PLY file of the C-alpha trace (Angstrom):
ply
format ascii 1.0
element vertex 196
property float x
property float y
property float z
element edge 195
property int vertex1
property int vertex2
end_header
93.00 81.00 37.38
92.54 82.43 33.93
95.71 82.15 31.87
98.06 82.78 34.80
100.40 80.58 36.73
100.35 80.77 40.51
103.53 81.08 42.51
102.97 77.62 44.03
102.94 75.81 40.69
104.54 76.01 37.31
102.81 74.05 34.56
100.94 71.97 37.15
104.00 70.90 39.15
105.17 72.16 42.55
108.03 74.63 42.57
111.45 73.33 43.51
113.42 75.05 46.24
115.73 76.79 43.76
112.66 78.21 41.99
111.33 79.54 45.29
114.73 81.13 45.90
114.83 82.73 42.45
111.28 84.03 42.86
112.17 85.44 46.28
115.30 87.07 44.83
113.06 88.81 42.29
110.98 90.23 45.13
108.19 87.68 45.39
107.24 87.86 49.08
105.07 84.73 48.93
108.03 82.71 47.62
110.15 83.80 50.57
107.24 83.04 52.92
107.25 79.50 51.54
110.97 79.18 52.29
110.29 80.41 55.82
107.53 77.81 56.22
109.85 75.07 55.02
112.72 76.01 57.32
111.15 77.68 60.35
111.33 74.57 62.55
114.99 73.78 61.90
115.87 77.49 62.13
114.18 77.64 65.54
115.93 74.45 66.69
119.31 75.77 65.52
118.81 79.06 67.35
117.53 77.19 70.42
120.70 75.11 70.53
122.75 78.31 70.62
120.74 80.45 73.05
118.98 77.82 75.15
115.77 79.80 75.53
112.62 79.38 73.43
111.69 83.07 73.29
115.25 84.11 72.43
115.40 81.34 69.81
112.20 82.51 68.14
113.57 86.04 68.00
116.95 84.85 66.70
115.30 82.71 64.02
113.20 85.68 62.95
116.32 87.87 62.87
118.03 85.19 60.80
115.19 85.06 58.29
115.20 88.85 57.98
118.96 88.85 57.43
118.68 86.00 54.92
115.99 87.90 53.02
118.19 90.98 52.90
121.16 88.85 51.75
119.32 86.85 49.05
121.08 88.87 46.37
124.40 87.53 47.66
123.24 83.90 47.83
125.46 81.93 45.47
123.48 80.23 42.72
123.73 76.45 42.99
124.70 76.56 46.68
122.70 74.66 49.29
120.10 76.95 50.87
119.63 75.12 54.20
123.23 75.38 55.50
123.47 78.97 54.23
120.30 79.88 56.13
121.34 77.97 59.27
124.70 79.77 59.33
122.85 83.11 59.26
120.44 81.94 61.98
123.29 80.60 64.14
125.16 83.91 63.78
122.02 85.86 64.71
121.60 83.62 67.75
125.25 84.05 68.78
124.92 87.81 68.43
121.75 87.75 70.53
123.48 85.63 73.18
126.51 87.92 73.29
124.41 91.08 73.45
122.47 89.64 76.38
125.81 88.72 78.07
124.56 85.18 78.75
126.30 81.91 78.35
124.28 79.55 76.24
122.95 76.38 77.78
122.43 73.82 75.10
118.75 73.14 75.50
118.08 69.76 74.07
114.88 69.42 76.05
113.02 69.70 72.77
114.37 66.26 71.93
113.53 64.64 75.28
109.96 63.83 74.39
110.71 62.37 70.99
109.07 58.98 70.79
111.28 56.11 69.73
108.66 54.49 67.52
109.61 51.03 68.83
107.32 48.61 70.59
106.27 49.71 74.06
109.16 48.98 76.45
108.70 47.78 79.99
108.40 50.37 82.78
111.87 49.35 84.01
113.37 49.82 80.54
111.66 53.22 80.25
113.08 54.32 83.59
116.57 53.13 82.68
116.41 54.81 79.25
115.21 58.06 80.85
118.06 57.96 83.37
120.61 57.35 80.61
119.13 60.14 78.49
119.22 62.52 81.45
122.87 61.59 82.11
123.72 62.18 78.47
121.94 65.55 78.40
123.63 66.60 81.63
127.02 65.61 80.18
126.30 67.57 76.97
125.25 70.62 78.96
128.59 70.53 80.85
130.50 70.91 77.58
131.74 74.21 76.20
129.17 76.01 74.00
131.25 75.34 70.84
131.31 71.60 71.59
127.60 71.52 72.37
126.80 73.26 69.09
128.87 70.84 66.99
127.34 67.80 68.70
123.85 69.23 68.38
124.25 70.05 64.68
125.45 66.52 63.95
123.36 64.34 66.24
120.22 66.34 67.04
119.72 68.22 63.78
121.30 65.39 61.77
123.34 67.63 59.47
126.03 65.93 57.43
129.62 67.21 57.45
129.13 69.35 54.36
126.03 71.01 55.84
127.82 71.49 59.16
130.75 73.11 57.37
128.40 75.54 55.65
126.45 76.24 58.85
129.65 76.83 60.86
131.38 78.64 57.98
134.48 76.47 58.12
136.14 73.72 56.04
134.93 70.11 56.28
138.24 69.07 57.81
137.69 71.57 60.62
134.21 70.13 61.19
135.71 66.63 61.47
138.32 67.71 64.00
135.85 69.80 66.03
133.36 66.92 66.09
136.08 64.47 67.08
137.31 66.69 69.95
133.76 67.44 71.10
132.91 63.71 71.06
136.02 62.93 73.10
135.09 65.61 75.64
131.56 64.22 75.77
132.90 60.71 76.47
135.01 62.19 79.29
132.00 64.05 80.68
129.91 60.88 80.58
132.71 58.98 82.32
132.90 61.63 85.02
129.17 61.42 85.68
129.44 57.63 85.92
132.09 57.96 88.64
129.64 59.63 91.02
0 1
1 2
2 3
3 4
4 5
5 6
6 7
7 8
8 9
9 10
10 11
11 12
12 13
13 14
14 15
15 16
16 17
17 18
18 19
19 20
20 21
21 22
22 23
23 24
24 25
25 26
26 27
27 28
28 29
29 30
30 31
31 32
32 33
33 34
34 35
35 36
36 37
37 38
38 39
39 40
40 41
41 42
42 43
43 44
44 45
45 46
46 47
47 48
48 49
49 50
50 51
51 52
52 53
53 54
54 55
55 56
56 57
57 58
58 59
59 60
60 61
61 62
62 63
63 64
64 65
65 66
66 67
67 68
68 69
69 70
70 71
71 72
72 73
73 74
74 75
75 76
76 77
77 78
78 79
79 80
80 81
81 82
82 83
83 84
84 85
85 86
86 87
87 88
88 89
89 90
90 91
91 92
92 93
93 94
94 95
95 96
96 97
97 98
98 99
99 100
100 101
101 102
102 103
103 104
104 105
105 106
106 107
107 108
108 109
109 110
110 111
111 112
112 113
113 114
114 115
115 116
116 117
117 118
118 119
119 120
120 121
121 122
122 123
123 124
124 125
125 126
126 127
127 128
128 129
129 130
130 131
131 132
132 133
133 134
134 135
135 136
136 137
137 138
138 139
139 140
140 141
141 142
142 143
143 144
144 145
145 146
146 147
147 148
148 149
149 150
150 151
151 152
152 153
153 154
154 155
155 156
156 157
157 158
158 159
159 160
160 161
161 162
162 163
163 164
164 165
165 166
166 167
167 168
168 169
169 170
170 171
171 172
172 173
173 174
174 175
175 176
176 177
177 178
178 179
179 180
180 181
181 182
182 183
183 184
184 185
185 186
186 187
187 188
188 189
189 190
190 191
191 192
192 193
193 194
194 195
């Protein structure tokens, strides 16, 4: 590369996220493509948690990225990009769900096959763990969509309270109370399934 600096590097070092964002804001399509690559999986998972359908989630994530690209000029400098993007994706997914007149099922099936990384458990332990996981997923799916989303953002996507507040576009205190109420409802739902 004669005398030029590629978009992927500046002075031999990888670009930081804020540099990708600034390049994308100046119209650099490859910089925005890099942001999409970095966040496409979590954007899909976020949309999937809202709409409960893989095809709808892919479309909602794509809508979210298009909206985020169009809104880059309004992105506040110094703000966290991930929660800002996830809020846009979640809104696109909610809009898609509403326009299709469907109630969202929280589809956490994507997490079912996640390996634990521990030593191989016995067949009995595997069966018991699978039964408990299925009971937990069934209890989560019985919750209201708002409760499922809060629980999924915290425990499946592992967002912290600040990121959740940005993704849900509400204060941190509201996130705490929503998470607390959703957790209490989940405990009730688990208790109800154990009474059967």
